C-alpha positions in Angstrom: -15.0 -11.8 4.3 -11.9 -9.9 3.1 -10.5 -9.5 -0.3 -7.2 -11.3 0.1 -4.5 -12.5 2.5 -3.1 -9.1 2.9 -6.5 -7.8 4.0 -6.8 -10.6 6.5 -3.4 -9.9 7.9 -4.1 -6.2 8.4 -7.5 -6.9 10.0 -5.9 -9.5 12.2 -3.2 -7.0 13.3 -5.8 -4.5 14.2 -7.9 -6.9 16.3 -4.8 -8.3 18.0 -3.6 -4.8 18.9 -7.0 -3.8 20.2 -7.1 -7.0 22.4 -3.6 -6.2 23.7 -4.6 -2.7 24.7 -7.8 -3.9 26.4 -6.1 -6.7 28.3 -3.3 -4.4 29.5 -5.9 -1.9 30.6 -7.9 -4.5 32.5 -5.3 -6.9 33.8 -1.9 -5.2 33.3 -0.6 -7.5 30.6 -1.5 -9.3 27.4 -0.9 -13.1 27.1 -1.1 -14.3 23.5 -0.3 -17.6 21.8 0.6 -17.5 18.1 0.7 -20.0 15.3 2.9 -19.8 12.2 2.2 -19.4 8.5 2.6 -17.0 5.7 -0.5 -14.9 6.4 0.3 -14.8 10.2 3.8 -13.5 9.4 2.2 -10.7 7.4 -0.1 -10.0 10.4 2.8 -9.8 12.8 4.7 -7.5 10.4 1.6 -5.2 10.3 1.7 -5.0 14.1 4.7 -2.7 13.7 2.2 0.0 12.6 -0.3 -0.6 15.4 -0.5 0.8 18.9 0.6 -2.1 21.0 1.9 -1.9 24.6 4.8 -4.2 23.9 6.4 -4.0 27.4 3.2 -5.7 28.7 3.0 -8.4 26.0 4.0 -12.0 26.6 4.0 -14.3 23.5 3.7 -18.0 23.7 3.6 -20.6 20.9 0.6 -22.6 19.9 2.7 -25.3 18.4 6.2 -26.0 17.1 8.0 -28.5 15.0 10.7 -30.6 16.6 13.7 -29.2 14.6 17.0 -27.5 15.3 17.4 -23.9 16.4 17.1 -21.6 13.4 15.5 -24.2 11.1 13.3 -22.2 8.6 10.4 -24.6 9.3 10.4 -23.6 13.0 7.6 -21.2 13.9 10.1 -19.6 16.4 12.3 -18.6 13.4 9.4 -16.6 11.9 8.4 -15.1 15.3 11.9 -13.8 15.9 12.1 -12.3 12.4 8.6 -10.7 12.5 8.4 -9.6 16.1 11.8 -9.3 17.7 13.3 -7.8 14.5 10.5 -5.2 14.1 8.8 -4.3 17.4 10.1 -3.5 20.9 9.0 -6.8 22.4 11.4 -7.8 25.2 13.2 -11.0 24.1 12.5 -12.6 27.5 8.8 -12.2 26.8 8.8 -14.4 23.8 8.4 -17.9 25.4 9.7 -20.5 23.0 8.5 -24.1 23.1 11.5 -26.2 24.2 11.5 -28.6 21.3 15.3 -29.1 21.3 15.2 -30.9 24.7 16.3 -34.5 24.8 13.2 -35.5 26.8 10.3 -34.0 24.9 7.6 -35.2 27.2 9.3 -33.6 30.2 9.8 -30.4 28.1 6.1 -30.3 27.4 5.4 -30.4 31.1 7.9 -27.6 31.6 6.1 -25.5 29.0 2.8 -26.1 30.6 4.3 -25.0 34.0 5.6 -21.8 32.3 2.1 -21.1 31.0 0.7 -21.6 34.5 3.2 -19.3 36.0 2.2 -16.5 33.6 -1.5 -17.2 33.1 -2.7 -18.9 36.3 -3.6 -22.5 37.2 -5.2 -23.5 35.0 -3.8 -21.0 32.5 -6.1 -18.6 30.7 -4.6 -16.9 27.7 -6.1 -13.6 26.5 -6.0 -14.6 22.9 -5.0 -17.6 20.9 -4.4 -17.3 17.1 -5.1 -20.4 15.0 -4.8 -21.4 11.4 -6.6 -24.1 9.5 -5.0 -26.9 7.5 -6.4 -28.3 4.3 -6.9 -31.6 6.2 -8.9 -29.9 9.0 -6.1 -29.7 11.5 -5.3 -26.7 13.7 -2.4 -26.0 15.9 -0.7 -29.4 15.7 -3.9 -31.2 16.5 -4.0 -33.4 13.5 -6.3 -36.2 12.3 -5.9 -39.5 14.3 -3.2 -38.2 16.7 -3.3 -39.1 20.4 -3.2 -35.3 21.1 -6.9 -35.0 20.1 -8.0 -37.0 23.2 -5.8 -35.3 25.8 -7.8 -33.6 28.5 -5.4 -33.7 31.5 -2.5 -31.7 30.0 -2.2 -28.3 28.3 0.9 -29.2 26.2 1.5 -32.4 24.4 4.0 -33.9 21.9 2.5 -35.5 18.8 3.5 -38.4 16.6 5.3 -37.5 13.4 3.2 -35.4 11.0 4.5 -34.1 7.7 8.0 -35.1 8.6 8.2 -33.8 12.2 6.9 -34.5 15.6 5.3 -31.4 17.1 4.7 -29.8 20.5 1.3 -28.3 20.7 -1.3 -26.7 23.0 -4.2 -29.1 23.6 -7.9 -28.4 23.4 -8.2 -27.6 27.2 -5.6 -24.8 26.8 -7.2 -23.5 23.6 -10.7 -23.6 25.0 -9.9 -21.5 28.1 -8.6 -18.6 26.0 -10.7 -15.4 26.3 -10.7 -15.1 22.5 -9.7 -17.3 19.6 -8.6 -15.5 16.4 -8.7 -17.7 13.2 -6.9 -16.6 10.1 -7.8 -18.6 7.0 -6.7 -17.8 3.5 -6.5 -19.5 0.1 -8.7 -21.8 -2.0 -7.2 -24.9 -0.5 -8.8 -24.1 2.8 -12.3 -23.5 1.5 -13.9 -26.9 2.1 -12.5 -27.1 5.6 -13.5 -23.5 6.5 -17.1 -24.4 5.5 -16.9 -27.4 7.8 -15.4 -25.3 10.6 -18.2 -22.8 10.4 -20.7 -25.6 10.4 -19.3 -26.9 13.7 -18.2 -30.2 12.2 -16.5 -32.0 15.1 -15.2 -34.7 12.8 -12.3 -32.5 11.9 -9.8 -31.4 14.6 -10.4 -27.7 14.1 -14.2 -28.2 14.6 -13.6 -29.3 18.1 -12.2 -26.0 19.3 -14.6 -23.9 21.4 -16.6 -21.6 19.1 -18.4 -19.1 21.3 -15.3 -16.9 21.8 -14.0 -17.2 18.2 -13.5 -14.6 15.4 -12.8 -16.0 11.9 -11.0 -13.8 9.4 -11.0 -15.3 5.9 -10.3 -14.1 2.4 -12.7 -14.6 -0.6 -10.9 -17.7 -1.8 -11.2 -19.5 1.5 -14.7 -18.3 2.2 -16.1 -19.3 -1.3 -17.7 -22.6 -0.2 -19.4 -21.0 2.9 -20.6 -18.1 0.8 -21.9 -20.3 -1.9 -19.8 -18.6 -4.6 -17.6 -21.5 -5.5 -17.9 -22.7 -9.1 
């Protein structure tokens, strides 16, 4: 448990940088999939102060809203600002989900193929970063969506959720990752974090493989699990 979101972001940056160095030393490159959100953006900014072998890093997206290029709600917009604008990551090594395509289902298959070219068949990412929604969702694996039951594809397009369809990695892609890094902050996440830690598979986040996971949470989010909530 860390004091606040800034502490979670700094610890996350340190862990991510260490994973990048280890993967590069062992396999020659680091394949990571990143989610969006305010604390993750802080984490990515903090990476500018870490020792990261950026020339060997390939960044994929965990999920993305179907929205135009440059839309402030797009995770890609934040990734470009926080990474390409601050660290020497080659632009060609930021692999954006093709959510502007006319045929989204075909675009999802294309992204799955890009994952396989980089990470093998089936693809194994070195690290996947996930967040946790107040409704228990993670990535864009949201309650009652068909994506929750997908087992034969690594990338899927959801029904509309909070105003947008989404492209998302599925459970098979997440569960093959060598490590999962959860960043969870804020009082609104406390109840769901307790359920995640208890292995509650009735929430989408609770169905992600647990044995390779690290959870970083601040005091507000961890209150229920710690028994300190009033």
